[in-house]
mmCIF file of the N, C-alpha and C atoms, coordinates in Angstrom:
data_MODEL
# 
_entry.id   MODEL 
# 
loop_
_atom_site.group_PDB 
_atom_site.id 
_atom_site.type_symbol 
_atom_site.label_atom_id 
_atom_site.label_alt_id 
_atom_site.label_comp_id 
_atom_site.label_asym_id 
_atom_site.label_entity_id 
_atom_site.label_seq_id 
_atom_site.pdbx_PDB_ins_code 
_atom_site.Cartn_x 
_atom_site.Cartn_y 
_atom_site.Cartn_z 
_atom_site.occupancy 
_atom_site.B_iso_or_equiv 
_atom_site.pdbx_formal_charge 
_atom_site.auth_seq_id 
_atom_site.auth_comp_id 
_atom_site.auth_asym_id 
_atom_site.auth_atom_id 
_atom_site.pdbx_PDB_model_num 
ATOM 1   N N  . MET A 1 1  ? 30.256  37.573  -15.043 1.00 0.00 ? 1  MET A N  1 
ATOM 2   C CA . MET A 1 1  ? 29.146  36.914  -15.847 1.00 0.00 ? 1  MET A CA 1 
ATOM 3   C C  . MET A 1 1  ? 29.297  35.303  -15.867 1.00 0.00 ? 1  MET A C  1 
ATOM 4   N N  . LEU A 1 2  ? 30.482  34.885  -16.056 1.00 0.00 ? 2  LEU A N  1 
ATOM 5   C CA . LEU A 1 2  ? 30.638  33.364  -16.057 1.00 0.00 ? 2  LEU A CA 1 
ATOM 6   C C  . LEU A 1 2  ? 30.435  32.818  -14.654 1.00 0.00 ? 2  LEU A C  1 
ATOM 7   N N  . ALA A 1 3  ? 30.856  33.579  -13.673 1.00 0.00 ? 3  ALA A N  1 
ATOM 8   C CA . ALA A 1 3  ? 30.608  33.067  -12.273 1.00 0.00 ? 3  ALA A CA 1 
ATOM 9   C C  . ALA A 1 3  ? 29.052  32.926  -11.962 1.00 0.00 ? 3  ALA A C  1 
ATOM 10  N N  . THR A 1 4  ? 28.316  33.885  -12.460 1.00 0.00 ? 4  THR A N  1 
ATOM 11  C CA . THR A 1 4  ? 26.876  33.848  -12.328 1.00 0.00 ? 4  THR A CA 1 
ATOM 12  C C  . THR A 1 4  ? 26.223  32.698  -13.015 1.00 0.00 ? 4  THR A C  1 
ATOM 13  N N  . GLN A 1 5  ? 26.722  32.362  -14.202 1.00 0.00 ? 5  GLN A N  1 
ATOM 14  C CA . GLN A 1 5  ? 26.150  31.283  -14.974 1.00 0.00 ? 5  GLN A CA 1 
ATOM 15  C C  . GLN A 1 5  ? 26.546  29.998  -14.325 1.00 0.00 ? 5  GLN A C  1 
ATOM 16  N N  . ILE A 1 6  ? 27.694  29.890  -13.703 1.00 0.00 ? 6  ILE A N  1 
ATOM 17  C CA . ILE A 1 6  ? 28.036  28.541  -12.997 1.00 0.00 ? 6  ILE A CA 1 
ATOM 18  C C  . ILE A 1 6  ? 27.265  28.394  -11.866 1.00 0.00 ? 6  ILE A C  1 
ATOM 19  N N  . CYS A 1 7  ? 27.060  29.504  -11.060 1.00 0.00 ? 7  CYS A N  1 
ATOM 20  C CA . CYS A 1 7  ? 26.202  29.381  -9.849  1.00 0.00 ? 7  CYS A CA 1 
ATOM 21  C C  . CYS A 1 7  ? 24.714  28.986  -10.227 1.00 0.00 ? 7  CYS A C  1 
ATOM 22  N N  . GLN A 1 8  ? 24.248  29.596  -11.353 1.00 0.00 ? 8  GLN A N  1 
ATOM 23  C CA . GLN A 1 8  ? 22.870  29.235  -11.766 1.00 0.00 ? 8  GLN A CA 1 
ATOM 24  C C  . GLN A 1 8  ? 22.821  27.829  -12.135 1.00 0.00 ? 8  GLN A C  1 
ATOM 25  N N  . LEU A 1 9  ? 23.824  27.369  -12.807 1.00 0.00 ? 9  LEU A N  1 
ATOM 26  C CA . LEU A 1 9  ? 23.813  25.901  -13.316 1.00 0.00 ? 9  LEU A CA 1 
ATOM 27  C C  . LEU A 1 9  ? 23.905  24.968  -12.064 1.00 0.00 ? 9  LEU A C  1 
ATOM 28  N N  . ALA A 1 10 ? 24.655  25.345  -11.126 1.00 0.00 ? 10 ALA A N  1 
ATOM 29  C CA . ALA A 1 10 ? 24.749  24.534  -9.777  1.00 0.00 ? 10 ALA A CA 1 
ATOM 30  C C  . ALA A 1 10 ? 23.357  24.554  -9.064  1.00 0.00 ? 10 ALA A C  1 
ATOM 31  N N  . VAL A 1 11 ? 22.793  25.709  -8.945  1.00 0.00 ? 11 VAL A N  1 
ATOM 32  C CA . VAL A 1 11 ? 21.474  25.788  -8.445  1.00 0.00 ? 11 VAL A CA 1 
ATOM 33  C C  . VAL A 1 11 ? 20.440  24.866  -9.131  1.00 0.00 ? 11 VAL A C  1 
ATOM 34  N N  . ASP A 1 12 ? 20.521  25.028  -10.471 1.00 0.00 ? 12 ASP A N  1 
ATOM 35  C CA . ASP A 1 12 ? 19.458  24.205  -11.251 1.00 0.00 ? 12 ASP A CA 1 
ATOM 36  C C  . ASP A 1 12 ? 19.755  22.734  -10.977 1.00 0.00 ? 12 ASP A C  1 
ATOM 37  N N  . CYS A 1 13 ? 21.008  22.251  -10.994 1.00 0.00 ? 13 CYS A N  1 
ATOM 38  C CA . CYS A 1 13 ? 21.367  20.847  -10.701 1.00 0.00 ? 13 CYS A CA 1 
ATOM 39  C C  . CYS A 1 13 ? 20.891  20.512  -9.266  1.00 0.00 ? 13 CYS A C  1 
ATOM 40  N N  . ILE A 1 14 ? 21.111  21.217  -8.384  1.00 0.00 ? 14 ILE A N  1 
ATOM 41  C CA . ILE A 1 14 ? 20.613  20.917  -7.011  1.00 0.00 ? 14 ILE A CA 1 
ATOM 42  C C  . ILE A 1 14 ? 19.084  20.758  -6.948  1.00 0.00 ? 14 ILE A C  1 
ATOM 43  N N  . LEU A 1 15 ? 18.546  21.748  -7.626  1.00 0.00 ? 15 LEU A N  1 
ATOM 44  C CA . LEU A 1 15 ? 16.958  21.718  -7.599  1.00 0.00 ? 15 LEU A CA 1 
ATOM 45  C C  . LEU A 1 15 ? 16.444  20.478  -8.410  1.00 0.00 ? 15 LEU A C  1 
ATOM 46  N N  . ASN A 1 16 ? 17.165  20.214  -9.494  1.00 0.00 ? 16 ASN A N  1 
ATOM 47  C CA . ASN A 1 16 ? 16.600  18.946  -10.241 1.00 0.00 ? 16 ASN A CA 1 
ATOM 48  C C  . ASN A 1 16 ? 16.807  17.719  -9.508  1.00 0.00 ? 16 ASN A C  1 
ATOM 49  N N  . ASP A 1 17 ? 17.974  17.593  -8.737  1.00 0.00 ? 17 ASP A N  1 
ATOM 50  C CA . ASP A 1 17 ? 18.163  16.362  -7.860  1.00 0.00 ? 17 ASP A CA 1 
ATOM 51  C C  . ASP A 1 17 ? 17.146  16.447  -6.847  1.00 0.00 ? 17 ASP A C  1 
ATOM 52  N N  . PHE A 1 18 ? 16.813  17.540  -6.154  1.00 0.00 ? 18 PHE A N  1 
ATOM 53  C CA . PHE A 1 18 ? 15.845  17.504  -5.138  1.00 0.00 ? 18 PHE A CA 1 
ATOM 54  C C  . PHE A 1 18 ? 14.495  17.115  -5.631  1.00 0.00 ? 18 PHE A C  1 
ATOM 55  N N  . GLN A 1 19 ? 14.026  17.663  -6.799  1.00 0.00 ? 19 GLN A N  1 
ATOM 56  C CA . GLN A 1 19 ? 12.745  17.349  -7.337  1.00 0.00 ? 19 GLN A CA 1 
ATOM 57  C C  . GLN A 1 19 ? 12.607  15.971  -7.677  1.00 0.00 ? 19 GLN A C  1 
ATOM 58  N N  . ARG A 1 20 ? 13.804  15.331  -8.204  1.00 0.00 ? 20 ARG A N  1 
ATOM 59  C CA . ARG A 1 20 ? 13.737  13.902  -8.548  1.00 0.00 ? 20 ARG A CA 1 
ATOM 60  C C  . ARG A 1 20 ? 13.544  13.095  -7.334  1.00 0.00 ? 20 ARG A C  1 
ATOM 61  N N  . ALA A 1 21 ? 14.367  13.418  -6.171  1.00 0.00 ? 21 ALA A N  1 
ATOM 62  C CA . ALA A 1 21 ? 14.206  12.785  -4.905  1.00 0.00 ? 21 ALA A CA 1 
ATOM 63  C C  . ALA A 1 21 ? 12.822  12.832  -4.385  1.00 0.00 ? 21 ALA A C  1 
ATOM 64  N N  . VAL A 1 22 ? 12.222  13.954  -4.522  1.00 0.00 ? 22 VAL A N  1 
ATOM 65  C CA . VAL A 1 22 ? 10.813  14.042  -3.912  1.00 0.00 ? 22 VAL A CA 1 
ATOM 66  C C  . VAL A 1 22 ? 9.821   13.189  -4.775  1.00 0.00 ? 22 VAL A C  1 
ATOM 67  N N  . ARG A 1 23 ? 10.035  13.256  -6.141  1.00 0.00 ? 23 ARG A N  1 
ATOM 68  C CA . ARG A 1 23 ? 9.212   12.361  -6.971  1.00 0.00 ? 23 ARG A CA 1 
ATOM 69  C C  . ARG A 1 23 ? 9.321   10.943  -6.640  1.00 0.00 ? 23 ARG A C  1 
ATOM 70  N N  . ILE A 1 24 ? 10.553  10.488  -6.473  1.00 0.00 ? 24 ILE A N  1 
ATOM 71  C CA . ILE A 1 24 ? 10.833  9.080   -6.153  1.00 0.00 ? 24 ILE A CA 1 
ATOM 72  C C  . ILE A 1 24 ? 10.194  8.776   -4.729  1.00 0.00 ? 24 ILE A C  1 
ATOM 73  N N  . ASP A 1 25 ? 10.389  9.617   -3.766  1.00 0.00 ? 25 ASP A N  1 
ATOM 74  C CA . ASP A 1 25 ? 9.896   9.470   -2.454  1.00 0.00 ? 25 ASP A CA 1 
ATOM 75  C C  . ASP A 1 25 ? 8.300   9.348   -2.571  1.00 0.00 ? 25 ASP A C  1 
ATOM 76  N N  . THR A 1 26 ? 7.602   10.234  -3.332  1.00 0.00 ? 26 THR A N  1 
ATOM 77  C CA . THR A 1 26 ? 6.231   10.289  -3.510  1.00 0.00 ? 26 THR A CA 1 
ATOM 78  C C  . THR A 1 26 ? 5.719   8.922   -4.115  1.00 0.00 ? 26 THR A C  1 
ATOM 79  N N  . GLN A 1 27 ? 6.396   8.505   -5.159  1.00 0.00 ? 27 GLN A N  1 
ATOM 80  C CA . GLN A 1 27 ? 5.990   7.166   -5.727  1.00 0.00 ? 27 GLN A CA 1 
ATOM 81  C C  . GLN A 1 27 ? 6.018   6.022   -4.741  1.00 0.00 ? 27 GLN A C  1 
ATOM 82  N N  . GLN A 1 28 ? 7.129   6.008   -4.035  1.00 0.00 ? 28 GLN A N  1 
ATOM 83  C CA . GLN A 1 28 ? 7.369   5.024   -3.012  1.00 0.00 ? 28 GLN A CA 1 
ATOM 84  C C  . GLN A 1 28 ? 6.358   5.004   -1.940  1.00 0.00 ? 28 GLN A C  1 
ATOM 85  N N  . SER A 1 29 ? 5.926   6.222   -1.525  1.00 0.00 ? 29 SER A N  1 
ATOM 86  C CA . SER A 1 29 ? 4.860   6.448   -0.506  1.00 0.00 ? 29 SER A CA 1 
ATOM 87  C C  . SER A 1 29 ? 3.553   5.972   -1.060  1.00 0.00 ? 29 SER A C  1 
ATOM 88  N N  . ARG A 1 30 ? 3.260   6.284   -2.287  1.00 0.00 ? 30 ARG A N  1 
ATOM 89  C CA . ARG A 1 30 ? 1.998   5.876   -2.820  1.00 0.00 ? 30 ARG A CA 1 
ATOM 90  C C  . ARG A 1 30 ? 1.965   4.344   -2.899  1.00 0.00 ? 30 ARG A C  1 
ATOM 91  N N  . ARG A 1 31 ? 3.002   3.673   -3.401  1.00 0.00 ? 31 ARG A N  1 
ATOM 92  C CA . ARG A 1 31 ? 3.043   2.234   -3.359  1.00 0.00 ? 31 ARG A CA 1 
ATOM 93  C C  . ARG A 1 31 ? 2.891   1.636   -1.923  1.00 0.00 ? 31 ARG A C  1 
ATOM 94  N N  . ALA A 1 32 ? 3.411   2.201   -0.984  1.00 0.00 ? 32 ALA A N  1 
ATOM 95  C CA . ALA A 1 32 ? 3.354   1.721   0.422   1.00 0.00 ? 32 ALA A CA 1 
ATOM 96  C C  . ALA A 1 32 ? 1.965   1.812   0.887   1.00 0.00 ? 32 ALA A C  1 
ATOM 97  N N  . VAL A 1 33 ? 1.247   2.945   0.515   1.00 0.00 ? 33 VAL A N  1 
ATOM 98  C CA . VAL A 1 33 ? -0.146  3.235   0.921   1.00 0.00 ? 33 VAL A CA 1 
ATOM 99  C C  . VAL A 1 33 ? -1.069  2.086   0.217   1.00 0.00 ? 33 VAL A C  1 
ATOM 100 N N  . VAL A 1 34 ? -0.841  1.960   -1.086  1.00 0.00 ? 34 VAL A N  1 
ATOM 101 C CA . VAL A 1 34 ? -1.624  1.011   -1.856  1.00 0.00 ? 34 VAL A CA 1 
ATOM 102 C C  . VAL A 1 34 ? -1.429  -0.407  -1.338  1.00 0.00 ? 34 VAL A C  1 
ATOM 103 N N  . ASP A 1 35 ? -0.182  -0.814  -1.008  1.00 0.00 ? 35 ASP A N  1 
ATOM 104 C CA . ASP A 1 35 ? 0.129   -2.149  -0.401  1.00 0.00 ? 35 ASP A CA 1 
ATOM 105 C C  . ASP A 1 35 ? -0.562  -2.350  1.014   1.00 0.00 ? 35 ASP A C  1 
ATOM 106 N N  . ALA A 1 36 ? -0.597  -1.292  1.823   1.00 0.00 ? 36 ALA A N  1 
ATOM 107 C CA . ALA A 1 36 ? -1.169  -1.247  3.085   1.00 0.00 ? 36 ALA A CA 1 
ATOM 108 C C  . ALA A 1 36 ? -2.769  -1.537  2.875   1.00 0.00 ? 36 ALA A C  1 
ATOM 109 N N  . MET A 1 37 ? -3.338  -0.718  1.912   1.00 0.00 ? 37 MET A N  1 
ATOM 110 C CA . MET A 1 37 ? -4.795  -0.915  1.788   1.00 0.00 ? 37 MET A CA 1 
ATOM 111 C C  . MET A 1 37 ? -5.096  -2.288  1.306   1.00 0.00 ? 37 MET A C  1 
ATOM 112 N N  . LYS A 1 38 ? -4.303  -2.930  0.400   1.00 0.00 ? 38 LYS A N  1 
ATOM 113 C CA . LYS A 1 38 ? -4.598  -4.275  -0.102  1.00 0.00 ? 38 LYS A CA 1 
ATOM 114 C C  . LYS A 1 38 ? -4.523  -5.151  1.001   1.00 0.00 ? 38 LYS A C  1 
ATOM 115 N N  . THR A 1 39 ? -3.546  -5.039  1.959   1.00 0.00 ? 39 THR A N  1 
ATOM 116 C CA . THR A 1 39 ? -3.359  -5.910  3.064   1.00 0.00 ? 39 THR A CA 1 
ATOM 117 C C  . THR A 1 39 ? -4.577  -5.828  4.094   1.00 0.00 ? 39 THR A C  1 
ATOM 118 N N  . ILE A 1 40 ? -4.949  -4.565  4.294   1.00 0.00 ? 40 ILE A N  1 
ATOM 119 C CA . ILE A 1 40 ? -6.065  -4.409  5.205   1.00 0.00 ? 40 ILE A CA 1 
ATOM 120 C C  . ILE A 1 40 ? -7.348  -5.015  4.590   1.00 0.00 ? 40 ILE A C  1 
ATOM 121 N N  . THR A 1 41 ? -7.592  -4.769  3.232   1.00 0.00 ? 41 THR A N  1 
ATOM 122 C CA . THR A 1 41 ? -8.787  -5.428  2.612   1.00 0.00 ? 41 THR A CA 1 
ATOM 123 C C  . THR A 1 41 ? -8.730  -6.835  2.658   1.00 0.00 ? 41 THR A C  1 
ATOM 124 N N  . ARG A 1 42 ? -7.505  -7.416  2.441   1.00 0.00 ? 42 ARG A N  1 
ATOM 125 C CA . ARG A 1 42 ? -7.328  -8.877  2.428   1.00 0.00 ? 42 ARG A CA 1 
ATOM 126 C C  . ARG A 1 42 ? -7.756  -9.443  3.836   1.00 0.00 ? 42 ARG A C  1 
ATOM 127 N N  . ARG A 1 43 ? -7.237  -8.748  4.865   1.00 0.00 ? 43 ARG A N  1 
ATOM 128 C CA . ARG A 1 43 ? -7.446  -9.208  6.296   1.00 0.00 ? 43 ARG A CA 1 
ATOM 129 C C  . ARG A 1 43 ? -8.936  -8.994  6.534   1.00 0.00 ? 43 ARG A C  1 
ATOM 130 N N  . ASP A 1 44 ? -9.601  -7.990  6.171   1.00 0.00 ? 44 ASP A N  1 
ATOM 131 C CA . ASP A 1 44 ? -10.986 -7.761  6.426   1.00 0.00 ? 44 ASP A CA 1 
ATOM 132 C C  . ASP A 1 44 ? -11.957 -8.854  5.741   1.00 0.00 ? 44 ASP A C  1 
ATOM 133 N N  . ARG A 1 45 ? -11.469 -9.186  4.539   1.00 0.00 ? 45 ARG A N  1 
ATOM 134 C CA . ARG A 1 45 ? -12.136 -10.275 3.728   1.00 0.00 ? 45 ARG A CA 1 
ATOM 135 C C  . ARG A 1 45 ? -11.931 -11.604 4.448   1.00 0.00 ? 45 ARG A C  1 
ATOM 136 N N  . LEU A 1 46 ? -10.818 -11.952 4.903   1.00 0.00 ? 46 LEU A N  1 
ATOM 137 C CA . LEU A 1 46 ? -10.630 -13.123 5.623   1.00 0.00 ? 46 LEU A CA 1 
ATOM 138 C C  . LEU A 1 46 ? -11.395 -13.185 6.969   1.00 0.00 ? 46 LEU A C  1 
ATOM 139 N N  . ASP A 1 47 ? -11.445 -12.057 7.718   1.00 0.00 ? 47 ASP A N  1 
ATOM 140 C CA . ASP A 1 47 ? -12.217 -12.015 8.908   1.00 0.00 ? 47 ASP A CA 1 
ATOM 141 C C  . ASP A 1 47 ? -13.776 -12.161 8.614   1.00 0.00 ? 47 ASP A C  1 
ATOM 142 N N  . THR A 1 48 ? -14.182 -11.542 7.482   1.00 0.00 ? 48 THR A N  1 
ATOM 143 C CA . THR A 1 48 ? -15.575 -11.642 7.108   1.00 0.00 ? 48 THR A CA 1 
ATOM 144 C C  . THR A 1 48 ? -15.945 -13.142 6.748   1.00 0.00 ? 48 THR A C  1 
ATOM 145 N N  . ASN A 1 49 ? -15.108 -13.741 6.053   1.00 0.00 ? 49 ASN A N  1 
ATOM 146 C CA . ASN A 1 49 ? -15.341 -15.072 5.585   1.00 0.00 ? 49 ASN A CA 1 
ATOM 147 C C  . ASN A 1 49 ? -15.321 -15.937 6.900   1.00 0.00 ? 49 ASN A C  1 
ATOM 148 N N  . ALA A 1 50 ? -14.424 -15.809 7.764   1.00 0.00 ? 50 ALA A N  1 
ATOM 149 C CA . ALA A 1 50 ? -14.370 -16.637 8.984   1.00 0.00 ? 50 ALA A CA 1 
ATOM 150 C C  . ALA A 1 50 ? -15.683 -16.415 9.789   1.00 0.00 ? 50 ALA A C  1 
ATOM 151 N N  . ALA A 1 51 ? -16.145 -15.229 9.863   1.00 0.00 ? 51 ALA A N  1 
ATOM 152 C CA . ALA A 1 51 ? -17.360 -14.963 10.550  1.00 0.00 ? 51 ALA A CA 1 
ATOM 153 C C  . ALA A 1 51 ? -18.590 -15.504 9.976   1.00 0.00 ? 51 ALA A C  1 
ATOM 154 N N  . ASP A 1 52 ? -18.532 -15.468 8.604   1.00 0.00 ? 52 ASP A N  1 
ATOM 155 C CA . ASP A 1 52 ? -19.708 -16.114 7.858   1.00 0.00 ? 52 ASP A CA 1 
ATOM 156 C C  . ASP A 1 52 ? -19.731 -17.607 8.004   1.00 0.00 ? 52 ASP A C  1 
ATOM 157 N N  . THR A 1 53 ? -18.507 -18.193 8.049   1.00 0.00 ? 53 THR A N  1 
ATOM 158 C CA . THR A 1 53 ? -18.460 -19.602 8.288   1.00 0.00 ? 53 THR A CA 1 
ATOM 159 C C  . THR A 1 53 ? -18.971 -19.983 9.783   1.00 0.00 ? 53 THR A C  1 
ATOM 160 N N  . ASP A 1 54 ? -18.596 -19.231 10.688  1.00 0.00 ? 54 ASP A N  1 
ATOM 161 C CA . ASP A 1 54 ? -19.046 -19.532 12.022  1.00 0.00 ? 54 ASP A CA 1 
ATOM 162 C C  . ASP A 1 54 ? -20.537 -19.253 12.111  1.00 0.00 ? 54 ASP A C  1 
ATOM 163 N N  . ARG A 1 55 ? -21.188 -18.305 11.510  1.00 0.00 ? 55 ARG A N  1 
ATOM 164 C CA . ARG A 1 55 ? -22.558 -18.212 11.619  1.00 0.00 ? 55 ARG A CA 1 
ATOM 165 C C  . ARG A 1 55 ? -23.319 -19.322 10.835  1.00 0.00 ? 55 ARG A C  1 
ATOM 166 N N  . THR A 1 56 ? -22.764 -19.748 9.791   1.00 0.00 ? 56 THR A N  1 
ATOM 167 C CA . THR A 1 56 ? -23.259 -20.812 9.067   1.00 0.00 ? 56 THR A CA 1 
ATOM 168 C C  . THR A 1 56 ? -23.251 -22.179 9.864   1.00 0.00 ? 56 THR A C  1 
ATOM 169 N N  . ASN A 1 57 ? -22.103 -22.402 10.532  1.00 0.00 ? 57 ASN A N  1 
ATOM 170 C CA . ASN A 1 57 ? -22.138 -23.497 11.312  1.00 0.00 ? 57 ASN A CA 1 
ATOM 171 C C  . ASN A 1 57 ? -23.088 -23.558 12.495  1.00 0.00 ? 57 ASN A C  1 
ATOM 172 N N  . GLU A 1 58 ? -23.293 -22.364 13.027  1.00 0.00 ? 58 GLU A N  1 
ATOM 173 C CA . GLU A 1 58 ? -24.344 -22.212 14.083  1.00 0.00 ? 58 GLU A CA 1 
ATOM 174 C C  . GLU A 1 58 ? -25.686 -22.472 13.625  1.00 0.00 ? 58 GLU A C  1 
ATOM 175 N N  . ILE A 1 59 ? -25.982 -22.026 12.404  1.00 0.00 ? 59 ILE A N  1 
ATOM 176 C CA . ILE A 1 59 ? -27.359 -22.032 11.930  1.00 0.00 ? 59 ILE A CA 1 
ATOM 177 C C  . ILE A 1 59 ? -27.650 -23.472 11.363  1.00 0.00 ? 59 ILE A C  1 
ATOM 178 N N  . PHE A 1 60 ? -26.578 -24.085 10.646  1.00 0.00 ? 60 PHE A N  1 
ATOM 179 C CA . PHE A 1 60 ? -26.715 -25.384 10.068  1.00 0.00 ? 60 PHE A CA 1 
ATOM 180 C C  . PHE A 1 60 ? -25.746 -26.381 10.558  1.00 0.00 ? 60 PHE A C  1 
ATOM 181 N N  . PRO A 1 61 ? -25.689 -26.625 11.835  1.00 0.00 ? 61 PRO A N  1 
ATOM 182 C CA . PRO A 1 61 ? -24.690 -27.582 12.370  1.00 0.00 ? 61 PRO A CA 1 
ATOM 183 C C  . PRO A 1 61 ? -24.650 -28.931 11.846  1.00 0.00 ? 61 PRO A C  1 
ATOM 184 N N  . ALA A 1 62 ? -25.798 -29.530 11.518  1.00 0.00 ? 62 ALA A N  1 
ATOM 185 C CA . ALA A 1 62 ? -25.814 -30.821 11.053  1.00 0.00 ? 62 ALA A CA 1 
ATOM 186 C C  . ALA A 1 62 ? -25.289 -31.027 9.689   1.00 0.00 ? 62 ALA A C  1 
ATOM 187 N N  . GLU A 1 63 ? -25.473 -30.092 8.782   1.00 0.00 ? 63 GLU A N  1 
ATOM 188 C CA . GLU A 1 63 ? -24.975 -30.096 7.520   1.00 0.00 ? 63 GLU A CA 1 
ATOM 189 C C  . GLU A 1 63 ? -23.502 -29.954 7.393   1.00 0.00 ? 63 GLU A C  1 
ATOM 190 N N  . ASN A 1 64 ? -22.843 -29.390 8.397   1.00 0.00 ? 64 ASN A N  1 
ATOM 191 C CA . ASN A 1 64 ? -21.442 -29.244 8.374   1.00 0.00 ? 64 ASN A CA 1 
ATOM 192 C C  . ASN A 1 64 ? -20.652 -30.202 9.151   1.00 0.00 ? 64 ASN A C  1 
ATOM 193 N N  . GLU A 1 65 ? -21.354 -31.130 9.715   1.00 0.00 ? 65 GLU A N  1 
ATOM 194 C CA . GLU A 1 65 ? -20.639 -32.140 10.557  1.00 0.00 ? 65 GLU A CA 1 
ATOM 195 C C  . GLU A 1 65 ? -19.735 -32.970 9.511   1.00 0.00 ? 65 GLU A C  1 
ATOM 196 N N  . GLY A 1 66 ? -18.465 -33.259 9.947   1.00 0.00 ? 66 GLY A N  1 
ATOM 197 C CA . GLY A 1 66 ? -17.662 -34.152 9.217   1.00 0.00 ? 66 GLY A CA 1 
ATOM 198 C C  . GLY A 1 66 ? -16.909 -33.507 8.150   1.00 0.00 ? 66 GLY A C  1 
ATOM 199 N N  . GLU A 1 67 ? -17.219 -32.228 7.803   1.00 0.00 ? 67 GLU A N  1 
ATOM 200 C CA . GLU A 1 67 ? -16.452 -31.417 6.833   1.00 0.00 ? 67 GLU A CA 1 
ATOM 201 C C  . GLU A 1 67 ? -15.164 -31.049 7.329   1.00 0.00 ? 67 GLU A C  1 
ATOM 202 N N  . GLU A 1 68 ? -14.123 -31.077 6.446   1.00 0.00 ? 68 GLU A N  1 
ATOM 203 C CA . GLU A 1 68 ? -12.848 -30.628 6.798   1.00 0.00 ? 68 GLU A CA 1 
ATOM 204 C C  . GLU A 1 68 ? -12.772 -29.150 6.494   1.00 0.00 ? 68 GLU A C  1 
ATOM 205 N N  . HIS A 1 69 ? -12.002 -28.456 7.345   1.00 0.00 ? 69 HIS A N  1 
ATOM 206 C CA . HIS A 1 69 ? -11.937 -26.966 7.298   1.00 0.00 ? 69 HIS A CA 1 
ATOM 207 C C  . HIS A 1 69 ? -10.458 -26.741 7.163   1.00 0.00 ? 69 HIS A C  1 
# 
């Protein structure tokens, strides 16, 4: 009886450790995905702003002469 309880306790400890590790890994994965999405969004926004500036310079070249970029 005591041996069974000790084995069950060991199994419970192992499962708890495994579940904790999975939970931590999941949280880190979520953070990594969120960070990647922010980076992609930031880059896309920078690309869009650069393209808008190029188009504006093509349409209104005289207004933008002498401006520092």
